[in-house]
C-alpha positions in Angstrom: 70.2 68.5 -5.7 68.0 67.8 -9.0 68.6 64.4 -8.9 68.3 63.8 -6.0 64.4 65.1 -5.7 64.0 63.0 -9.3 65.1 60.5 -7.4 63.2 60.7 -4.2 60.2 61.5 -6.5 60.9 58.3 -8.2 60.9 56.3 -4.8 57.6 57.7 -3.6 55.6 57.2 -7.1 57.5 53.6 -6.9 56.3 53.6 -3.1 52.9 54.7 -3.9 52.8 52.1 -6.8 53.8 49.3 -4.8 51.3 50.3 -2.0 48.8 50.0 -4.5 49.5 46.9 -5.7 49.5 45.7 -2.8 46.3 47.1 -2.0 44.5 45.9 -5.0 46.3 42.3 -3.9 44.5 42.6 -0.4 41.2 43.7 -2.0 41.3 40.9 -4.7 42.3 38.3 -1.9 38.8 39.8 0.3 37.3 39.2 -3.2 38.1 36.1 -3.3 37.4 34.9 0.4 33.7 36.8 0.1 32.9 34.7 -3.1 34.5 31.6 -1.9 32.5 32.0 1.8 29.6 33.0 -0.5 29.6 29.8 -2.6 30.4 27.6 0.5 26.9 29.2 2.3 25.2 28.6 -1.2 26.5 24.4 -1.1 25.3 24.2 2.1 22.2 25.7 1.3 22.1 23.3 -1.7 23.1 20.9 0.3 20.3 21.8 3.4 17.5 21.1 0.5 18.7 18.2 -1.1 18.5 16.5 2.2 15.3 17.6 2.4 14.4 16.9 -0.7 15.7 13.3 -0.2 13.6 13.6 3.2 10.5 14.2 2.0 10.9 11.7 -0.7 12.0 8.8 1.9 8.7 9.6 3.3 6.8 9.8 0.5 7.8 6.9 -0.9 7.7 5.3 2.7 4.1 6.5 3.1 3.5 4.9 -0.7 4.6 1.4 0.7 2.8 1.7 3.8 -0.8 2.5 1.8 0.8 -0.6 -0.7 1.0 -2.6 2.6 -2.0 -1.7 3.9 -4.0 -2.3 0.4 -2.7 -5.4 0.3 -3.5 -6.0 3.7 -6.8 -5.2 3.0 -7.0 -7.4 0.0 -5.9 -10.2 1.7 -8.7 -9.6 4.5 -11.0 -9.3 1.9 -9.9 -12.8 0.2 -10.1 -14.8 3.6 -13.2 -13.4 3.7 -14.6 -14.4 0.8 -13.2 -18.1 1.4 -15.2 -17.8 4.8 -18.6 -16.6 3.1 -17.8 -19.7 0.4 -17.0 -21.8 3.1 -20.4 -21.0 5.0 -22.1 -20.7 2.2 -20.9 -24.5 1.2 -21.5 -25.4 4.6 -25.0 -24.6 5.0 -26.2 -25.6 1.1 -24.6 -29.3 2.3 -26.8 -29.1 5.4 -29.6 -27.9 3.1 -28.9 -30.4 0.7 -28.6 -33.2 3.4 -31.9 -32.2 5.1 -33.9 -32.1 1.5 -32.5 -35.6 1.1 -33.8 -36.9 4.6 -37.2 -35.2 3.8 -37.2 -36.5 0.7 -36.6 -40.1 2.2 -39.1 -39.1 4.9 -41.7 -39.1 2.1 -41.0 -41.9 0.2 -41.6 -44.0 3.0 -44.7 -41.9 4.0 -46.0 -42.6 0.2 -44.7 -46.2 0.2 -47.1 -46.7 4.0 -49.7 -45.4 2.7 -49.5 -47.0 -0.5 -48.9 -50.6 1.4 -52.0 -49.5 3.1 -53.9 -49.0 0.5 -53.1 -52.5 -0.8 -54.1 -53.7 2.0 -57.6 -52.3 2.6 -57.5 -53.1 -1.2 -56.9 -56.8 -0.2 -58.9 -56.7 2.7 -62.2 -54.9 0.8 -61.4 -58.0 -1.8 -61.5 -60.6 1.2 -64.4 -59.5 2.6 -66.0 -59.2 -1.0 -65.2 -62.6 -1.3 -66.4 -63.7 2.1 -69.9 -61.8 1.2 -70.0 -64.1 -2.0 -69.6 -67.4 -0.4 -72.4 -66.4 2.1 
């Protein structure tokens, strides 16, 4: 009877130990599952954060390129404006030079005509003097 009781207690201890081991294994499996779930959640969060960072960087770079392109366009427009102003200035100066040359030619012609008239008057006066002296 005593041996049966000991054997029974031994089996009960063995079963309790097996049950404890199973419970421990379930607990470890649950902890692993929760740990994996947490890590998976963290990876997902990190992926979302990284995607958002990449998107922000893309937008920042895009904005930077747009500013660069706008600046380059402004520079090109400024260069065109300066070239047009220079062209207009040259056109004006050329027209002014032509006008100045024409004015100089007109003044030269007037001087020549006045000089010629002066000589004609001088010659006419000399001729009149000669004729007066002949009388």
